[in-house]
C-alpha positions as CSV (number, residue, x, y, z in Angstrom):
1,X,-46.1,19.6,25.6
2,X,-44.5,22.3,27.8
3,X,-44.2,24.6,24.9
4,X,-47.8,24.0,23.9
5,X,-48.9,24.7,27.5
6,X,-47.0,28.0,27.5
7,X,-48.5,28.9,24.1
8,X,-52.0,28.3,25.3
9,X,-51.7,30.7,28.2
10,X,-53.2,30.6,31.6
11,X,-56.8,31.1,30.4
12,X,-56.8,28.4,27.7
13,X,-55.1,25.4,29.4
14,X,-55.9,21.9,28.1
15,X,-56.5,19.4,30.9
16,X,-54.9,16.5,28.9
17,X,-51.7,18.4,28.2
18,X,-51.5,19.6,31.8
19,X,-51.9,16.1,33.2
20,X,-49.4,14.7,30.8
21,X,-46.8,17.3,31.6
22,X,-47.2,16.8,35.4
23,X,-47.0,13.0,35.0
24,X,-43.9,13.1,32.7
25,X,-42.0,15.6,34.9
26,X,-42.8,13.7,38.1
27,X,-41.4,10.5,36.4
28,X,-38.2,12.5,35.3
29,X,-37.7,13.8,38.9
30,X,-38.2,10.3,40.4
31,X,-35.8,8.7,37.9
32,X,-33.0,11.2,38.7
33,X,-30.2,9.7,40.8
34,X,-28.9,11.3,44.0
35,X,-25.9,12.7,42.1
36,X,-28.2,14.4,39.5
37,X,-27.7,11.9,36.6
38,X,-30.3,9.8,34.8
39,X,-30.4,6.3,33.5
40,X,-30.8,5.6,29.7
41,X,-34.3,4.2,30.1
42,X,-36.7,2.4,32.4
43,X,-39.7,0.2,31.8
44,X,-41.8,1.0,34.9
45,X,-42.3,3.9,37.3
46,X,-38.8,4.7,38.5
47,X,-37.9,4.1,42.2
48,X,-35.9,6.8,43.9
49,X,-32.3,5.7,44.3
50,X,-30.6,5.9,47.7
51,X,-27.3,7.8,48.2
52,X,-25.9,4.7,50.0
53,X,-26.2,2.5,46.9
54,X,-25.5,5.4,44.5
55,X,-23.0,7.7,46.2
56,X,-22.3,11.2,45.1
57,X,-18.7,11.0,44.1
58,X,-16.3,12.3,41.4
59,X,-15.6,10.3,38.3
60,X,-12.4,8.3,38.2
61,X,-10.6,5.9,35.9
62,X,-10.3,2.2,37.1
63,X,-6.9,0.6,37.2
64,X,-8.1,-2.1,34.8
65,X,-11.1,-2.3,32.5
66,X,-12.2,-5.1,30.1
67,X,-11.0,-4.8,26.5
68,X,-13.8,-7.1,25.3
69,X,-17.5,-6.4,25.5
70,X,-19.0,-8.1,28.6
71,X,-22.7,-7.9,27.7
72,X,-23.3,-7.0,31.4
73,X,-24.9,-3.5,30.9
74,X,-23.5,-1.9,34.1
75,X,-24.3,1.7,33.0
76,X,-26.2,3.7,35.6
77,X,-25.6,7.3,34.4
78,X,-25.8,8.2,30.7
79,X,-24.5,11.0,28.5
80,X,-24.9,8.9,25.4
81,X,-27.7,10.2,23.1
82,X,-27.5,13.5,25.0
83,X,-29.6,12.0,27.9
84,X,-28.3,14.5,30.5
85,X,-28.3,17.5,28.1
86,X,-31.8,16.9,26.9
87,X,-33.0,16.3,30.5
88,X,-31.4,19.5,31.7
89,X,-33.0,21.5,28.8
90,X,-36.4,19.9,29.7
91,X,-36.1,20.8,33.4
92,X,-35.0,24.4,32.6
93,X,-38.0,24.7,30.2
94,X,-40.3,23.3,32.9
95,X,-38.9,25.8,35.4
96,X,-39.4,28.8,33.2
97,X,-42.8,27.7,31.9
98,X,-44.3,26.5,35.2
99,X,-42.4,28.6,37.7
100,X,-41.8,25.6,39.9
101,X,-38.4,25.5,41.6
102,X,-38.4,21.7,41.8
103,X,-37.4,21.7,38.2
104,X,-34.6,24.3,38.7
105,X,-33.2,22.1,41.5
106,X,-33.3,19.1,39.2
107,X,-31.4,21.0,36.4
108,X,-28.8,22.3,38.9
109,X,-28.3,18.8,40.3
110,X,-27.7,17.5,36.8
111,X,-25.2,20.2,36.2
112,X,-23.4,19.3,39.3
113,X,-23.3,15.7,38.1
114,X,-21.6,16.9,34.9
115,X,-19.0,18.8,36.9
116,X,-18.2,15.7,38.9
117,X,-18.3,13.4,35.9
118,X,-15.5,15.2,34.1
119,X,-12.6,12.7,33.7
120,X,-9.1,13.4,35.0
121,X,-6.1,14.1,32.8
122,X,-4.9,13.2,30.2
123,X,-8.5,13.2,28.9
124,X,-10.6,15.8,30.8
125,X,-13.8,15.1,28.9
126,X,-16.7,12.9,29.6
127,X,-17.6,9.2,29.1
128,X,-20.7,8.0,27.4
129,X,-21.9,6.1,30.5
130,X,-20.8,5.5,34.1
131,X,-21.5,2.8,36.7
132,X,-22.5,3.7,40.3
133,X,-18.8,4.0,41.2
134,X,-18.5,6.7,38.5
135,X,-16.2,4.6,36.4
136,X,-16.7,4.6,32.6
137,X,-18.2,1.3,31.5
138,X,-19.3,-0.6,28.3
139,X,-22.7,-0.2,26.8
140,X,-23.3,-1.6,23.3
141,X,-20.5,-3.8,21.9
142,X,-19.1,-0.8,20.0
143,X,-19.4,1.7,22.9
144,X,-16.4,1.0,25.2
145,X,-15.3,2.6,28.5
146,X,-13.5,5.7,27.1
147,X,-13.4,9.4,27.1
148,X,-15.8,10.4,24.3
149,X,-15.3,13.6,22.3
150,X,-18.9,13.8,21.0
151,X,-20.5,13.3,24.4
152,X,-18.0,15.8,25.9
153,X,-19.2,18.5,23.5
154,X,-22.8,17.8,24.5
155,X,-21.8,18.1,28.1
156,X,-20.1,21.4,27.5
157,X,-23.2,22.8,25.7
158,X,-25.4,21.8,28.6
159,X,-23.0,23.5,31.1
160,X,-23.1,26.7,29.1
161,X,-26.9,26.6,28.9
162,X,-27.0,26.2,32.7
163,X,-24.8,29.2,33.2
164,X,-26.9,31.3,30.8
165,X,-30.1,30.3,32.6
166,X,-28.9,30.4,36.2
167,X,-25.7,32.5,36.4
168,X,-24.0,29.8,38.5
169,X,-20.3,30.2,37.7
170,X,-19.3,26.7,38.8
171,X,-20.7,25.4,35.5
172,X,-18.1,27.3,33.6
173,X,-15.1,25.8,35.5
174,X,-14.8,22.5,33.5
175,X,-14.9,24.2,30.1
176,X,-11.3,25.4,29.5
177,X,-9.7,22.0,30.3
178,X,-12.2,20.1,28.2
179,X,-12.1,22.4,25.1
180,X,-8.3,22.3,25.1
181,X,-8.3,18.5,25.2
182,X,-10.7,18.5,22.2
183,X,-8.7,21.0,20.2
184,X,-5.4,19.2,20.9
185,X,-6.9,16.1,19.4
186,X,-8.5,17.6,16.3
187,X,-7.2,16.6,12.9
188,X,-6.7,19.2,10.2
189,X,-10.2,18.8,8.8
190,X,-11.9,19.5,12.1
191,X,-12.7,15.9,12.8
192,X,-11.9,13.9,15.9
193,X,-12.0,10.3,17.0
194,X,-15.0,9.5,19.1
195,X,-13.2,7.4,21.7
196,X,-10.0,7.9,23.7
197,X,-8.4,5.1,25.8
198,X,-8.7,5.6,29.5
199,X,-5.3,6.4,31.1
200,X,-3.4,6.9,27.8
201,X,-5.6,9.2,25.7
202,X,-4.8,7.1,22.6
203,X,-7.6,7.1,20.0
204,X,-9.7,3.9,20.0
205,X,-11.4,2.3,17.0
206,X,-13.1,-1.0,16.1
207,X,-12.9,-3.6,13.4
208,X,-16.0,-5.7,12.8
209,X,-16.3,-9.4,11.8
210,X,-20.0,-10.1,11.4
211,X,-21.5,-9.4,14.8
212,X,-18.2,-9.3,16.6
213,X,-16.2,-6.1,17.3
214,X,-12.6,-5.8,18.2
215,X,-10.9,-2.8,19.8
216,X,-8.0,-1.5,17.9
217,X,-5.7,1.6,17.7
218,X,-6.0,1.5,13.9
219,X,-8.6,3.5,11.9
220,X,-8.1,1.5,8.7
221,X,-11.1,-0.8,8.8
222,X,-13.8,1.1,10.6
223,X,-17.5,-0.1,10.4
224,X,-19.6,2.5,8.7
225,X,-22.8,2.3,10.8
226,X,-21.5,4.5,13.7
227,X,-19.6,7.7,14.1
228,X,-16.2,6.5,15.2
229,X,-14.7,9.7,13.8
230,X,-16.9,12.8,14.1
231,X,-17.0,16.4,13.1
232,X,-16.2,18.6,16.0
233,X,-18.1,21.8,16.9
234,X,-15.7,22.9,19.6
235,X,-15.0,26.2,17.9
236,X,-18.6,27.2,18.5
237,X,-18.4,26.2,22.1
238,X,-15.2,28.1,22.7
239,X,-16.7,31.2,21.0
240,X,-19.8,31.1,23.3
241,X,-17.7,30.4,26.4
242,X,-15.4,33.4,25.6
243,X,-18.4,35.6,25.2
244,X,-19.9,34.5,28.5
245,X,-16.6,35.1,30.3
246,X,-16.2,38.6,28.8
247,X,-19.8,39.7,29.1
248,X,-21.5,37.3,31.6
249,X,-25.1,36.2,30.9
250,X,-25.6,39.4,28.8
251,X,-23.3,37.7,26.2
252,X,-26.3,36.1,24.6
253,X,-27.9,39.5,23.8
254,X,-24.6,41.0,22.7
255,X,-23.9,38.1,20.4
256,X,-27.3,38.0,18.7
257,X,-26.0,39.2,15.4
258,X,-25.3,36.3,13.0
259,X,-21.6,35.8,12.3
260,X,-20.2,35.7,8.8
261,X,-19.8,31.9,8.8
262,X,-23.5,31.5,9.7
263,X,-24.5,34.0,7.0
264,X,-22.6,32.1,4.4
265,X,-24.2,28.8,5.5
266,X,-27.7,30.3,5.3
267,X,-26.9,31.7,1.8
268,X,-25.8,28.2,0.6
269,X,-29.0,26.6,2.1
270,X,-31.3,29.2,0.4
271,X,-29.6,28.9,-2.9
272,X,-29.9,25.1,-2.8
273,X,-33.7,25.2,-2.6
274,X,-35.7,24.5,-5.7
275,X,-38.8,26.5,-6.7
276,X,-40.9,24.7,-4.2
277,X,-38.6,25.4,-1.3
278,X,-37.4,21.8,-1.2
279,X,-33.9,20.5,-0.9
280,X,-33.1,17.6,-3.3
281,X,-30.2,15.3,-2.6
282,X,-28.5,13.5,-5.5
283,X,-25.8,12.0,-3.3
284,X,-25.8,8.3,-2.5
285,X,-28.2,7.4,0.3
286,X,-27.0,5.4,3.3
287,X,-27.5,1.7,2.6
288,X,-27.6,2.2,-1.2
289,X,-24.7,1.8,-3.6
290,X,-25.7,4.6,-5.9
291,X,-27.5,7.9,-6.0
292,X,-31.0,8.4,-7.4
293,X,-30.6,10.2,-10.7
294,X,-33.6,12.4,-10.1
295,X,-32.7,13.0,-6.5
296,X,-34.5,12.4,-3.3
297,X,-35.9,14.2,-0.3
298,X,-33.9,13.3,2.9
299,X,-35.3,14.1,6.3
300,X,-31.8,14.4,7.7
301,X,-31.0,17.2,5.2
302,X,-34.3,18.9,5.9
303,X,-33.7,18.9,9.7
304,X,-30.1,20.0,9.4
305,X,-31.1,22.9,7.1
306,X,-34.1,24.0,9.2
307,X,-31.9,24.0,12.4
308,X,-29.5,26.4,10.7
309,X,-32.3,28.7,9.5
310,X,-33.9,28.7,12.9
311,X,-30.5,29.5,14.5
312,X,-30.2,32.4,12.1
313,X,-33.7,33.7,12.8
314,X,-33.2,33.5,16.6
315,X,-30.2,35.9,16.4
């Protein structure tokens, strides 16, 4: 809606879009906690949280935490599903589109939350969710209190975006520690466990028996419905960070030319299109035991390829 409003221009504004944008942004601002974070969801107009009940403090690791799912849903601040990263991007877009500094302040506050939410050694990344004490906590029965590599990479991308948009150097400070932690835990194929045990940094996994999940240090019997081992994009993050450190915010302009890796990927995507411009998958689909002999269209493939092509065109 913000992009539509910007595209329409000052002289062609749509009242429905304008009202919806104002309504949604006001709800986002009201839902933001004093420390700059957001909850995962809410089912009514959000009430502003007090700093007494939700203090602005740094993340820490509790001395003990439950190894079994408690079904108590104590999470107050969420990085899972890129809640903070998407909210920051939205607020920055609102600021640049509408010119209202309220949204810049919201984005900066969220960035300060990410700085405070970085966990201590030996796992200087981020958790999926925190309680009001800034302790990592359980969410779903397969999302434990842990340092999470995937959410850490999302936090790093958000911090780099904030630096590019605002020039605030404090958002670069957490990056070297976090990227080193991720690199140190990569396997040879560029993949990394999703979860690392609080206090020890040992990779954590799950086994599943029906609807019951059990934490384990073994990756031998992983359920396949969730990314317990994920592909890391830390190299891209390090490349962008190094460019920003060398060239400042001008790094984006200096780094606009597509790299060779991106060019090869685009070439592969283009050569995989059929005469209609479609991408056909003949691989097995998730949930099916065999592939379709004539192939299928998969929205996931389409979205992934279009993202790469757009990234190429934007350089």
